[in-house]
Structure formats: structure tokens, C-alpha cells
All heavy atoms as atom14 arrays in JSON, in Angstrom:
{
  "sequence": "MIEQNARQGLEASHRGYVLELGRNTHQGRARDLLDNPEVRRAFLGGR",
  "atom14_mask": [
    [1, 1, 1, 1, 1, 1, 1, 1, 0, 0, 0, 0, 0, 0],
    [1, 1, 1, 1, 1, 1, 1, 1, 0, 0, 0, 0, 0, 0],
    [1, 1, 1, 1, 1, 1, 1, 1, 1, 0, 0, 0, 0, 0],
    [1, 1, 1, 1, 1, 1, 1, 1, 1, 0, 0, 0, 0, 0],
    [1, 1, 1, 1, 1, 1, 1, 1, 0, 0, 0, 0, 0, 0],
    [1, 1, 1, 1, 1, 0, 0, 0, 0, 0, 0, 0, 0, 0],
    [1, 1, 1, 1, 1, 1, 1, 1, 1, 1, 1, 0, 0, 0],
    [1, 1, 1, 1, 1, 1, 1, 1, 1, 0, 0, 0, 0, 0],
    [1, 1, 1, 1, 0, 0, 0, 0, 0, 0, 0, 0, 0, 0],
    [1, 1, 1, 1, 1, 1, 1, 1, 0, 0, 0, 0, 0, 0],
    [1, 1, 1, 1, 1, 1, 1, 1, 1, 0, 0, 0, 0, 0],
    [1, 1, 1, 1, 1, 0, 0, 0, 0, 0, 0, 0, 0, 0],
    [1, 1, 1, 1, 1, 1, 0, 0, 0, 0, 0, 0, 0, 0],
    [1, 1, 1, 1, 1, 1, 1, 1, 1, 1, 0, 0, 0, 0],
    [1, 1, 1, 1, 1, 1, 1, 1, 1, 1, 1, 0, 0, 0],
    [1, 1, 1, 1, 0, 0, 0, 0, 0, 0, 0, 0, 0, 0],
    [1, 1, 1, 1, 1, 1, 1, 1, 1, 1, 1, 1, 0, 0],
    [1, 1, 1, 1, 1, 1, 1, 0, 0, 0, 0, 0, 0, 0],
    [1, 1, 1, 1, 1, 1, 1, 1, 0, 0, 0, 0, 0, 0],
    [1, 1, 1, 1, 1, 1, 1, 1, 1, 0, 0, 0, 0, 0],
    [1, 1, 1, 1, 1, 1, 1, 1, 0, 0, 0, 0, 0, 0],
    [1, 1, 1, 1, 0, 0, 0, 0, 0, 0, 0, 0, 0, 0],
    [1, 1, 1, 1, 1, 1, 1, 1, 1, 1, 1, 0, 0, 0],
    [1, 1, 1, 1, 1, 1, 1, 1, 0, 0, 0, 0, 0, 0],
    [1, 1, 1, 1, 1, 1, 1, 0, 0, 0, 0, 0, 0, 0],
    [1, 1, 1, 1, 1, 1, 1, 1, 1, 1, 0, 0, 0, 0],
    [1, 1, 1, 1, 1, 1, 1, 1, 1, 0, 0, 0, 0, 0],
    [1, 1, 1, 1, 0, 0, 0, 0, 0, 0, 0, 0, 0, 0],
    [1, 1, 1, 1, 1, 1, 1, 1, 1, 1, 1, 0, 0, 0],
    [1, 1, 1, 1, 1, 0, 0, 0, 0, 0, 0, 0, 0, 0],
    [1, 1, 1, 1, 1, 1, 1, 1, 1, 1, 1, 0, 0, 0],
    [1, 1, 1, 1, 1, 1, 1, 1, 0, 0, 0, 0, 0, 0],
    [1, 1, 1, 1, 1, 1, 1, 1, 0, 0, 0, 0, 0, 0],
    [1, 1, 1, 1, 1, 1, 1, 1, 0, 0, 0, 0, 0, 0],
    [1, 1, 1, 1, 1, 1, 1, 1, 0, 0, 0, 0, 0, 0],
    [1, 1, 1, 1, 1, 1, 1, 1, 0, 0, 0, 0, 0, 0],
    [1, 1, 1, 1, 1, 1, 1, 0, 0, 0, 0, 0, 0, 0],
    [1, 1, 1, 1, 1, 1, 1, 1, 1, 0, 0, 0, 0, 0],
    [1, 1, 1, 1, 1, 1, 1, 0, 0, 0, 0, 0, 0, 0],
    [1, 1, 1, 1, 1, 1, 1, 1, 1, 1, 1, 0, 0, 0],
    [1, 1, 1, 1, 1, 1, 1, 1, 1, 1, 1, 0, 0, 0],
    [1, 1, 1, 1, 1, 0, 0, 0, 0, 0, 0, 0, 0, 0],
    [1, 1, 1, 1, 1, 1, 1, 1, 1, 1, 1, 0, 0, 0],
    [1, 1, 1, 1, 1, 1, 1, 1, 0, 0, 0, 0, 0, 0],
    [1, 1, 1, 1, 0, 0, 0, 0, 0, 0, 0, 0, 0, 0],
    [1, 1, 1, 1, 0, 0, 0, 0, 0, 0, 0, 0, 0, 0],
    [1, 1, 1, 1, 1, 1, 1, 1, 1, 1, 1, 0, 0, 0]
  ],
  "atom14_positions": [
    [[3.14, -6.07, -10.18], [3.13, -7.18, -9.26], [1.86, -7.08, -8.42], [1.45, -5.99, -8.04], [4.35, -7.06, -8.34], [4.22, -7.84, -7.1], [5.49, -7.73, -5.8], [6.6, -6.51, -6.23], [0.0, 0.0, 0.0], [0.0, 0.0, 0.0], [0.0, 0.0, 0.0], [0.0, 0.0, 0.0], [0.0, 0.0, 0.0], [0.0, 0.0, 0.0]],
    [[1.26, -8.18, -8.15], [0.15, -8.26, -7.21], [0.66, -9.11, -6.06], [1.16, -10.21, -6.25], [-1.08, -8.91, -7.85], [-1.57, -8.04, -9.0], [-2.17, -9.13, -6.81], [-2.66, -8.67, -9.81], [0.0, 0.0, 0.0], [0.0, 0.0, 0.0], [0.0, 0.0, 0.0], [0.0, 0.0, 0.0], [0.0, 0.0, 0.0], [0.0, 0.0, 0.0]],
    [[0.54, -8.58, -4.84], [1.12, -9.26, -3.68], [0.14, -9.18, -2.52], [-0.42, -8.12, -2.24], [2.45, -8.57, -3.3], [3.09, -9.07, -2.05], [3.36, -10.56, -2.06], [4.05, -11.02, -2.99], [2.88, -11.26, -1.17], [0.0, 0.0, 0.0], [0.0, 0.0, 0.0], [0.0, 0.0, 0.0], [0.0, 0.0, 0.0], [0.0, 0.0, 0.0]],
    [[-0.1, -10.31, -1.87], [-0.98, -10.35, -0.7], [-0.36, -9.63, 0.49], [-1.07, -9.06, 1.31], [-1.31, -11.8, -0.33], [-2.18, -12.49, -1.34], [-3.54, -11.84, -1.45], [-4.17, -11.49, -0.47], [-3.99, -11.67, -2.68], [0.0, 0.0, 0.0], [0.0, 0.0, 0.0], [0.0, 0.0, 0.0], [0.0, 0.0, 0.0], [0.0, 0.0, 0.0]],
    [[0.94, -9.68, 0.6], [1.64, -9.0, 1.69], [1.93, -7.57, 1.23], [2.89, -7.31, 0.5], [2.93, -9.74, 2.03], [3.66, -9.13, 3.21], [3.73, -7.92, 3.34], [4.2, -9.98, 4.05], [0.0, 0.0, 0.0], [0.0, 0.0, 0.0], [0.0, 0.0, 0.0], [0.0, 0.0, 0.0], [0.0, 0.0, 0.0], [0.0, 0.0, 0.0]],
    [[1.07, -6.63, 1.64], [1.17, -5.24, 1.16], [2.51, -4.61, 1.51], [3.12, -3.93, 0.68], [0.03, -4.41, 1.74], [0.0, 0.0, 0.0], [0.0, 0.0, 0.0], [0.0, 0.0, 0.0], [0.0, 0.0, 0.0], [0.0, 0.0, 0.0], [0.0, 0.0, 0.0], [0.0, 0.0, 0.0], [0.0, 0.0, 0.0], [0.0, 0.0, 0.0]],
    [[2.99, -4.82, 2.71], [4.27, -4.23, 3.12], [5.41, -4.75, 2.23], [6.21, -3.99, 1.72], [4.57, -4.54, 4.59], [5.88, -3.92, 5.07], [6.13, -4.21, 6.54], [5.04, -3.84, 7.4], [4.78, -2.61, 7.83], [5.55, -1.63, 7.45], [3.76, -2.36, 8.62], [0.0, 0.0, 0.0], [0.0, 0.0, 0.0], [0.0, 0.0, 0.0]],
    [[5.44, -6.05, 2.02], [6.5, -6.65, 1.2], [6.41, -6.13, -0.24], [7.43, -5.82, -0.85], [6.38, -8.16, 1.23], [7.47, -8.88, 0.51], [7.32, -10.39, 0.62], [6.22, -10.91, 0.8], [8.42, -11.09, 0.53], [0.0, 0.0, 0.0], [0.0, 0.0, 0.0], [0.0, 0.0, 0.0], [0.0, 0.0, 0.0], [0.0, 0.0, 0.0]],
    [[5.22, -6.04, -0.78], [5.05, -5.55, -2.13], [5.5, -4.1, -2.28], [6.18, -3.75, -3.25], [0.0, 0.0, 0.0], [0.0, 0.0, 0.0], [0.0, 0.0, 0.0], [0.0, 0.0, 0.0], [0.0, 0.0, 0.0], [0.0, 0.0, 0.0], [0.0, 0.0, 0.0], [0.0, 0.0, 0.0], [0.0, 0.0, 0.0], [0.0, 0.0, 0.0]],
    [[5.14, -3.25, -1.32], [5.54, -1.84, -1.38], [7.04, -1.67, -1.18], [7.66, -0.79, -1.78], [4.75, -1.02, -0.37], [3.28, -0.8, -0.71], [2.54, -0.19, 0.47], [3.13, 0.05, -1.96], [0.0, 0.0, 0.0], [0.0, 0.0, 0.0], [0.0, 0.0, 0.0], [0.0, 0.0, 0.0], [0.0, 0.0, 0.0], [0.0, 0.0, 0.0]],
    [[7.63, -2.49, -0.33], [9.08, -2.38, -0.1], [9.87, -2.79, -1.34], [11.0, -2.36, -1.51], [9.48, -3.23, 1.11], [9.02, -2.6, 2.41], [9.28, -3.47, 3.63], [9.64, -4.65, 3.48], [9.08, -2.95, 4.75], [0.0, 0.0, 0.0], [0.0, 0.0, 0.0], [0.0, 0.0, 0.0], [0.0, 0.0, 0.0], [0.0, 0.0, 0.0]],
    [[9.28, -3.6, -2.22], [9.98, -4.05, -3.43], [9.64, -3.19, -4.66], [10.15, -3.44, -5.73], [9.62, -5.5, -3.71], [0.0, 0.0, 0.0], [0.0, 0.0, 0.0], [0.0, 0.0, 0.0], [0.0, 0.0, 0.0], [0.0, 0.0, 0.0], [0.0, 0.0, 0.0], [0.0, 0.0, 0.0], [0.0, 0.0, 0.0], [0.0, 0.0, 0.0]],
    [[8.77, -2.2, -4.48], [8.27, -1.43, -5.62], [8.63, 0.05, -5.52], [8.95, 0.55, -4.45], [6.75, -1.53, -5.67], [6.35, -2.87, -5.77], [0.0, 0.0, 0.0], [0.0, 0.0, 0.0], [0.0, 0.0, 0.0], [0.0, 0.0, 0.0], [0.0, 0.0, 0.0], [0.0, 0.0, 0.0], [0.0, 0.0, 0.0], [0.0, 0.0, 0.0]],
    [[8.54, 0.72, -6.65], [8.71, 2.17, -6.69], [7.37, 2.88, -6.51], [7.31, 3.95, -5.9], [9.34, 2.62, -8.01], [10.72, 2.11, -8.19], [11.8, 2.64, -7.53], [11.2, 1.1, -8.96], [12.88, 1.98, -7.89], [12.54, 1.03, -8.74], [0.0, 0.0, 0.0], [0.0, 0.0, 0.0], [0.0, 0.0, 0.0], [0.0, 0.0, 0.0]],
    [[6.32, 2.32, -7.07], [4.98, 2.89, -6.99], [4.02, 1.82, -6.51], [4.26, 0.63, -6.65], [4.5, 3.39, -8.36], [5.25, 4.6, -8.85], [4.58, 5.27, -10.03], [3.21, 5.7, -9.79], [2.87, 6.81, -9.13], [3.79, 7.59, -8.62], [1.6, 7.13, -8.98], [0.0, 0.0, 0.0], [0.0, 0.0, 0.0], [0.0, 0.0, 0.0]],
    [[2.89, 2.28, -5.96], [1.89, 1.33, -5.5], [0.49, 1.86, -5.72], [0.27, 3.07, -5.86], [0.0, 0.0, 0.0], [0.0, 0.0, 0.0], [0.0, 0.0, 0.0], [0.0, 0.0, 0.0], [0.0, 0.0, 0.0], [0.0, 0.0, 0.0], [0.0, 0.0, 0.0], [0.0, 0.0, 0.0], [0.0, 0.0, 0.0], [0.0, 0.0, 0.0]],
    [[-0.44, 0.94, -5.76], [-1.86, 1.24, -5.9], [-2.6, 0.39, -4.88], [-2.35, -0.8, -4.77], [-2.34, 0.9, -7.31], [-1.62, 1.68, -8.37], [-0.4, 1.23, -8.86], [-2.13, 2.87, -8.85], [0.29, 1.94, -9.82], [-1.44, 3.6, -9.81], [-0.24, 3.13, -10.29], [0.45, 3.85, -11.23], [0.0, 0.0, 0.0], [0.0, 0.0, 0.0]],
    [[-3.51, 1.01, -4.14], [-4.28, 0.29, -3.13], [-5.71, 0.18, -3.64], [-6.35, 1.18, -3.95], [-4.25, 1.03, -1.77], [-5.11, 0.3, -0.75], [-2.82, 1.16, -1.27], [0.0, 0.0, 0.0], [0.0, 0.0, 0.0], [0.0, 0.0, 0.0], [0.0, 0.0, 0.0], [0.0, 0.0, 0.0], [0.0, 0.0, 0.0], [0.0, 0.0, 0.0]],
    [[-6.19, -1.05, -3.74], [-7.56, -1.29, -4.19], [-8.41, -1.73, -3.0], [-8.0, -2.58, -2.21], [-7.6, -2.39, -5.25], [-6.8, -2.14, -6.51], [-6.87, -3.36, -7.43], [-7.29, -0.91, -7.23], [0.0, 0.0, 0.0], [0.0, 0.0, 0.0], [0.0, 0.0, 0.0], [0.0, 0.0, 0.0], [0.0, 0.0, 0.0], [0.0, 0.0, 0.0]],
    [[-9.58, -1.13, -2.9], [-10.56, -1.54, -1.9], [-11.86, -1.8, -2.64], [-12.38, -0.9, -3.32], [-10.78, -0.45, -0.85], [-9.6, -0.23, 0.07], [-9.92, 0.78, 1.13], [-10.68, 0.44, 2.06], [-9.42, 1.91, 1.02], [0.0, 0.0, 0.0], [0.0, 0.0, 0.0], [0.0, 0.0, 0.0], [0.0, 0.0, 0.0], [0.0, 0.0, 0.0]],
    [[-12.38, -3.0, -2.51], [-13.62, -3.39, -3.18], [-13.56, -3.07, -4.67], [-14.52, -2.59, -5.27], [-14.81, -2.68, -2.53], [-15.01, -2.97, -1.04], [-16.12, -2.11, -0.48], [-15.29, -4.44, -0.8], [0.0, 0.0, 0.0], [0.0, 0.0, 0.0], [0.0, 0.0, 0.0], [0.0, 0.0, 0.0], [0.0, 0.0, 0.0], [0.0, 0.0, 0.0]],
    [[-12.4, -3.32, -5.27], [-12.23, -3.14, -6.7], [-12.0, -1.7, -7.15], [-11.92, -1.44, -8.34], [0.0, 0.0, 0.0], [0.0, 0.0, 0.0], [0.0, 0.0, 0.0], [0.0, 0.0, 0.0], [0.0, 0.0, 0.0], [0.0, 0.0, 0.0], [0.0, 0.0, 0.0], [0.0, 0.0, 0.0], [0.0, 0.0, 0.0], [0.0, 0.0, 0.0]],
    [[-11.89, -0.77, -6.22], [-11.67, 0.63, -6.56], [-10.3, 1.09, -6.07], [-9.89, 0.73, -4.97], [-12.74, 1.51, -5.92], [-14.14, 1.13, -6.38], [-15.11, 2.1, -5.88], [-15.06, 3.23, -6.81], [-16.11, 3.88, -7.24], [-17.29, 3.51, -6.82], [-15.99, 4.87, -8.07], [0.0, 0.0, 0.0], [0.0, 0.0, 0.0], [0.0, 0.0, 0.0]],
    [[-9.65, 1.9, -6.88], [-8.34, 2.45, -6.51], [-8.56, 3.57, -5.5], [-9.11, 4.62, -5.84], [-7.62, 2.96, -7.76], [-6.25, 3.46, -7.46], [-5.76, 3.34, -6.35], [-5.61, 4.03, -8.44], [0.0, 0.0, 0.0], [0.0, 0.0, 0.0], [0.0, 0.0, 0.0], [0.0, 0.0, 0.0], [0.0, 0.0, 0.0], [0.0, 0.0, 0.0]],
    [[-8.12, 3.35, -4.26], [-8.33, 4.36, -3.22], [-7.08, 5.15, -2.88], [-7.17, 6.24, -2.35], [-8.86, 3.7, -1.93], [-7.94, 2.71, -1.49], [-10.22, 3.06, -2.17], [0.0, 0.0, 0.0], [0.0, 0.0, 0.0], [0.0, 0.0, 0.0], [0.0, 0.0, 0.0], [0.0, 0.0, 0.0], [0.0, 0.0, 0.0], [0.0, 0.0, 0.0]],
    [[-5.91, 4.6, -3.17], [-4.64, 5.27, -2.91], [-3.66, 4.89, -4.02], [-3.66, 3.75, -4.46], [-4.03, 4.86, -1.57], [-4.86, 5.21, -0.39], [-5.88, 4.41, 0.04], [-4.82, 6.26, 0.44], [-6.43, 4.96, 1.11], [-5.81, 6.09, 1.36], [0.0, 0.0, 0.0], [0.0, 0.0, 0.0], [0.0, 0.0, 0.0], [0.0, 0.0, 0.0]],
    [[-2.84, 5.83, -4.4], [-1.78, 5.54, -5.35], [-0.65, 6.53, -5.14], [-0.86, 7.61, -4.6], [-2.28, 5.61, -6.79], [-2.73, 6.98, -7.23], [-3.24, 6.95, -8.65], [-2.96, 6.04, -9.4], [-4.0, 7.96, -9.03], [0.0, 0.0, 0.0], [0.0, 0.0, 0.0], [0.0, 0.0, 0.0], [0.0, 0.0, 0.0], [0.0, 0.0, 0.0]],
    [[0.54, 6.12, -5.51], [1.68, 7.02, -5.39], [2.97, 6.25, -5.19], [3.04, 5.04, -5.41], [0.0, 0.0, 0.0], [0.0, 0.0, 0.0], [0.0, 0.0, 0.0], [0.0, 0.0, 0.0], [0.0, 0.0, 0.0], [0.0, 0.0, 0.0], [0.0, 0.0, 0.0], [0.0, 0.0, 0.0], [0.0, 0.0, 0.0], [0.0, 0.0, 0.0]],
    [[3.99, 7.01, -4.77], [5.28, 6.38, -4.5], [5.1, 5.37, -3.37], [4.39, 5.63, -2.39], [6.3, 7.43, -4.11], [6.68, 8.37, -5.2], [7.7, 9.39, -4.8], [7.88, 9.41, -3.35], [8.95, 9.87, -2.73], [9.93, 10.39, -3.39], [9.02, 9.85, -1.42], [0.0, 0.0, 0.0], [0.0, 0.0, 0.0], [0.0, 0.0, 0.0]],
    [[5.77, 4.24, -3.51], [5.64, 3.18, -2.51], [6.01, 3.68, -1.11], [5.33, 3.38, -0.14], [6.5, 1.98, -2.9], [0.0, 0.0, 0.0], [0.0, 0.0, 0.0], [0.0, 0.0, 0.0], [0.0, 0.0, 0.0], [0.0, 0.0, 0.0], [0.0, 0.0, 0.0], [0.0, 0.0, 0.0], [0.0, 0.0, 0.0], [0.0, 0.0, 0.0]],
    [[7.07, 4.46, -1.02], [7.5, 4.98, 0.29], [6.41, 5.85, 0.92], [6.15, 5.79, 2.12], [8.79, 5.8, 0.11], [9.33, 6.39, 1.39], [10.14, 5.37, 2.2], [9.37, 4.87, 3.32], [9.56, 3.71, 3.92], [10.49, 2.89, 3.52], [8.83, 3.32, 4.91], [0.0, 0.0, 0.0], [0.0, 0.0, 0.0], [0.0, 0.0, 0.0]],
    [[5.74, 6.67, 0.1], [4.67, 7.52, 0.6], [3.49, 6.67, 1.1], [2.88, 7.0, 2.12], [4.2, 8.49, -0.47], [5.25, 9.51, -0.84], [6.19, 9.73, -0.05], [5.14, 10.09, -1.94], [0.0, 0.0, 0.0], [0.0, 0.0, 0.0], [0.0, 0.0, 0.0], [0.0, 0.0, 0.0], [0.0, 0.0, 0.0], [0.0, 0.0, 0.0]],
    [[3.19, 5.6, 0.4], [2.11, 4.72, 0.83], [2.48, 4.01, 2.13], [1.64, 3.86, 3.02], [1.76, 3.71, -0.25], [1.11, 4.3, -1.51], [0.99, 3.22, -2.58], [-0.23, 4.92, -1.2], [0.0, 0.0, 0.0], [0.0, 0.0, 0.0], [0.0, 0.0, 0.0], [0.0, 0.0, 0.0], [0.0, 0.0, 0.0], [0.0, 0.0, 0.0]],
    [[3.72, 3.59, 2.26], [4.17, 2.96, 3.51], [4.09, 3.92, 4.68], [3.84, 3.51, 5.82], [5.61, 2.45, 3.36], [5.79, 1.18, 2.55], [7.26, 0.95, 2.23], [5.22, -0.02, 3.3], [0.0, 0.0, 0.0], [0.0, 0.0, 0.0], [0.0, 0.0, 0.0], [0.0, 0.0, 0.0], [0.0, 0.0, 0.0], [0.0, 0.0, 0.0]],
    [[4.27, 5.21, 4.43], [4.24, 6.22, 5.49], [2.85, 6.81, 5.73], [2.65, 7.56, 6.69], [5.22, 7.36, 5.16], [6.67, 6.91, 5.21], [6.96, 5.9, 5.88], [7.51, 7.57, 4.57], [0.0, 0.0, 0.0], [0.0, 0.0, 0.0], [0.0, 0.0, 0.0], [0.0, 0.0, 0.0], [0.0, 0.0, 0.0], [0.0, 0.0, 0.0]],
    [[1.88, 6.49, 4.88], [0.54, 7.04, 4.97], [-0.2, 6.4, 6.15], [-0.39, 5.18, 6.18], [-0.2, 6.78, 3.66], [-1.61, 7.3, 3.66], [-2.39, 7.02, 4.55], [-1.94, 8.05, 2.62], [0.0, 0.0, 0.0], [0.0, 0.0, 0.0], [0.0, 0.0, 0.0], [0.0, 0.0, 0.0], [0.0, 0.0, 0.0], [0.0, 0.0, 0.0]],
    [[-0.63, 7.2, 7.14], [-1.28, 6.63, 8.33], [-2.54, 5.82, 8.02], [-2.78, 4.79, 8.64], [-1.63, 7.85, 9.19], [-0.89, 8.99, 8.62], [-0.51, 8.65, 7.22], [0.0, 0.0, 0.0], [0.0, 0.0, 0.0], [0.0, 0.0, 0.0], [0.0, 0.0, 0.0], [0.0, 0.0, 0.0], [0.0, 0.0, 0.0], [0.0, 0.0, 0.0]],
    [[-3.32, 6.25, 7.05], [-4.54, 5.53, 6.7], [-4.21, 4.17, 6.07], [-4.82, 3.16, 6.42], [-5.37, 6.37, 5.72], [-6.73, 5.81, 5.43], [-7.52, 6.73, 4.54], [-7.28, 7.95, 4.55], [-8.39, 6.2, 3.82], [0.0, 0.0, 0.0], [0.0, 0.0, 0.0], [0.0, 0.0, 0.0], [0.0, 0.0, 0.0], [0.0, 0.0, 0.0]],
    [[-3.24, 4.14, 5.18], [-2.81, 2.89, 4.55], [-2.19, 1.98, 5.61], [-2.48, 0.77, 5.66], [-1.83, 3.15, 3.39], [-1.24, 1.85, 2.85], [-2.53, 3.92, 2.27], [0.0, 0.0, 0.0], [0.0, 0.0, 0.0], [0.0, 0.0, 0.0], [0.0, 0.0, 0.0], [0.0, 0.0, 0.0], [0.0, 0.0, 0.0], [0.0, 0.0, 0.0]],
    [[-1.37, 2.54, 6.47], [-0.74, 1.74, 7.53], [-1.78, 1.09, 8.42], [-1.7, -0.09, 8.72], [0.2, 2.61, 8.36], [1.42, 3.07, 7.6], [2.2, 4.11, 8.39], [2.79, 3.54, 9.58], [4.0, 3.01, 9.64], [4.75, 2.99, 8.57], [4.47, 2.52, 10.75], [0.0, 0.0, 0.0], [0.0, 0.0, 0.0], [0.0, 0.0, 0.0]],
    [[-2.75, 1.86, 8.84], [-3.79, 1.34, 9.75], [-4.61, 0.24, 9.07], [-4.89, -0.8, 9.68], [-4.67, 2.49, 10.21], [-5.68, 2.16, 11.24], [-6.45, 3.37, 11.79], [-6.73, 4.41, 10.81], [-6.06, 5.55, 10.69], [-5.03, 5.8, 11.47], [-6.39, 6.45, 9.78], [0.0, 0.0, 0.0], [0.0, 0.0, 0.0], [0.0, 0.0, 0.0]],
    [[-5.02, 0.46, 7.83], [-5.93, -0.48, 7.16], [-5.24, -1.71, 6.59], [-5.84, -2.79, 6.55], [-6.67, 0.26, 6.04], [0.0, 0.0, 0.0], [0.0, 0.0, 0.0], [0.0, 0.0, 0.0], [0.0, 0.0, 0.0], [0.0, 0.0, 0.0], [0.0, 0.0, 0.0], [0.0, 0.0, 0.0], [0.0, 0.0, 0.0], [0.0, 0.0, 0.0]],
    [[-3.98, -1.56, 6.13], [-3.36, -2.65, 5.36], [-2.02, -3.13, 5.89], [-1.54, -4.18, 5.46], [-3.17, -2.22, 3.9], [-4.47, -1.86, 3.24], [-4.83, -0.54, 3.08], [-5.32, -2.85, 2.8], [-6.03, -0.21, 2.49], [-6.52, -2.52, 2.21], [-6.88, -1.2, 2.06], [0.0, 0.0, 0.0], [0.0, 0.0, 0.0], [0.0, 0.0, 0.0]],
    [[-1.4, -2.39, 6.79], [-0.05, -2.74, 7.21], [0.05, -3.03, 8.7], [1.11, -3.0, 9.28], [0.93, -1.62, 6.83], [0.94, -1.24, 5.35], [1.86, -0.04, 5.13], [1.38, -2.4, 4.5], [0.0, 0.0, 0.0], [0.0, 0.0, 0.0], [0.0, 0.0, 0.0], [0.0, 0.0, 0.0], [0.0, 0.0, 0.0], [0.0, 0.0, 0.0]],
    [[-1.07, -3.25, 9.35], [-1.07, -3.59, 10.76], [-0.79, -2.42, 11.68], [-0.39, -2.62, 12.81], [0.0, 0.0, 0.0], [0.0, 0.0, 0.0], [0.0, 0.0, 0.0], [0.0, 0.0, 0.0], [0.0, 0.0, 0.0], [0.0, 0.0, 0.0], [0.0, 0.0, 0.0], [0.0, 0.0, 0.0], [0.0, 0.0, 0.0], [0.0, 0.0, 0.0]],
    [[-0.96, -1.19, 11.19], [-0.82, 0.0, 12.03], [0.58, 0.35, 12.46], [0.78, 1.26, 13.23], [0.0, 0.0, 0.0], [0.0, 0.0, 0.0], [0.0, 0.0, 0.0], [0.0, 0.0, 0.0], [0.0, 0.0, 0.0], [0.0, 0.0, 0.0], [0.0, 0.0, 0.0], [0.0, 0.0, 0.0], [0.0, 0.0, 0.0], [0.0, 0.0, 0.0]],
    [[1.58, -0.38, 11.95], [2.95, -0.1, 12.38], [3.61, 0.88, 11.46], [3.41, 1.02, 10.34], [3.78, -1.37, 12.41], [3.25, -2.32, 13.45], [4.09, -3.53, 13.54], [3.82, -4.34, 12.34], [4.58, -5.3, 11.89], [5.67, -5.6, 12.5], [4.27, -5.98, 10.84], [0.0, 0.0, 0.0], [0.0, 0.0, 0.0], [0.0, 0.0, 0.0]]
  ]
}
């Protein structure tokens, strides 16, 4: 799935991949990505 709303996409998935400028910068279990401070700050509004 490709989803503009990163939080919604990760909450509906088991795994996730974060692309920045066409490069995979983060990957792993969706829950781990939701809890990752760097991913939260850059893509999830810091919450």
C-alpha cells in the first residue's frame, strides 16, 4: 500500500518502509516505525 497519511498507513500494516527523496531510509515492523522518534518527528507530526 502507498499512503499519504503515514500514521494511517502504518496503523493498517504489519511492516513499513519510509522513503526520502526516493531512498529507503527506514524499514521494519509498523509498530516500531510508529514508535521511532526520528520517524515520528519527520513524518508523524512529532506525536
